[in-house]
C-alpha positions in Angstrom: 17.0 -3.0 70.9 15.8 -6.2 68.9 18.0 -9.1 67.8 16.5 -9.5 64.2 16.4 -6.6 62.0 14.9 -6.2 58.7 17.1 -4.3 56.5 16.1 -6.0 53.0 16.4 -8.6 51.1 19.5 -11.0 52.2 21.9 -13.6 50.3 23.8 -15.5 51.9 23.6 -14.1 55.2 24.5 -10.6 53.9 22.2 -7.7 52.7 21.7 -6.9 49.4 22.2 -3.4 48.0 20.6 -1.8 44.9 17.4 -1.5 43.1 14.7 -4.3 44.1 14.1 -6.7 41.1 10.9 -6.1 39.3 8.8 -8.7 37.7 7.5 -7.5 34.4 3.9 -7.9 34.1 2.3 -10.9 32.6 1.0 -11.0 29.2 -3.2 -11.1 28.6 -4.1 -8.8 31.4 -1.8 -10.3 33.6 -3.2 -13.7 33.5 -0.6 -15.2 31.4 -1.1 -17.4 28.4 -1.8 -20.6 30.6 -4.5 -19.1 32.1 -6.1 -17.4 29.2 -5.8 -21.0 27.5 -7.8 -22.3 30.2 -10.8 -20.2 30.2 -10.8 -20.2 26.3 -11.1 -24.0 26.2 -14.5 -23.9 27.9 -15.7 -21.3 24.9 -13.7 -23.2 22.0 -14.4 -26.7 22.2 -11.4 -27.6 24.6 -8.6 -26.9 21.5 -7.0 -24.4 23.7 -6.9 -27.1 26.6 -4.6 -29.3 24.3 -2.5 -26.4 23.3 -1.8 -25.7 26.4 -1.1 -29.3 27.6 1.4 -29.2 24.2 3.3 -26.4 25.8 3.2 -27.6 29.3 4.8 -30.9 28.1 7.1 -29.8 24.8 8.1 -26.9 25.3 10.3 -24.9 28.2 8.4 -22.4 30.0 11.1 -19.6 31.3 8.7 -17.5 33.6 7.5 -19.8 36.6 4.1 -17.7 37.0 2.7 -19.4 33.5 3.2 -22.7 34.7 0.1 -23.1 36.7 -2.3 -22.0 33.9 -0.7 -24.6 31.9 -1.0 -27.8 34.5 -4.7 -26.3 34.7 -4.9 -27.1 30.8 -3.4 -30.3 31.3 -5.6 -31.3 34.3 -8.9 -30.4 32.2 -7.6 -32.5 29.0 -6.9 -35.3 31.0 -10.3 -35.0 33.1 -11.7 -34.4 29.4 -10.3 -37.4 28.1 -11.7 -39.5 31.2 -15.1 -38.3 30.8 -15.1 -39.2 27.0 -14.1 -42.7 27.4 -16.6 -43.4 30.1 -18.9 -41.7 28.2 -18.3 -43.6 25.0 -18.3 -47.1 26.3 -21.7 -46.7 28.0 
């Protein structure tokens, strides 16, 4: 018999009983709004990137799975603004 047996989820050293928690599916075909805005920004003149950056900075996002898409929008906006600034001064 092995020392380490896996009984399922453990909280504070005790196994948790009951049904496993299932997370709901993300909107927009499972991608989430952040990634949808990021992809749409390539086709809609970067306006969705500004919306995603605004959501990340000013709105409390309850689902942690949505944040990477909003961060991608913020990075895209910051890169776009740096590139535009460099092109305008040349």
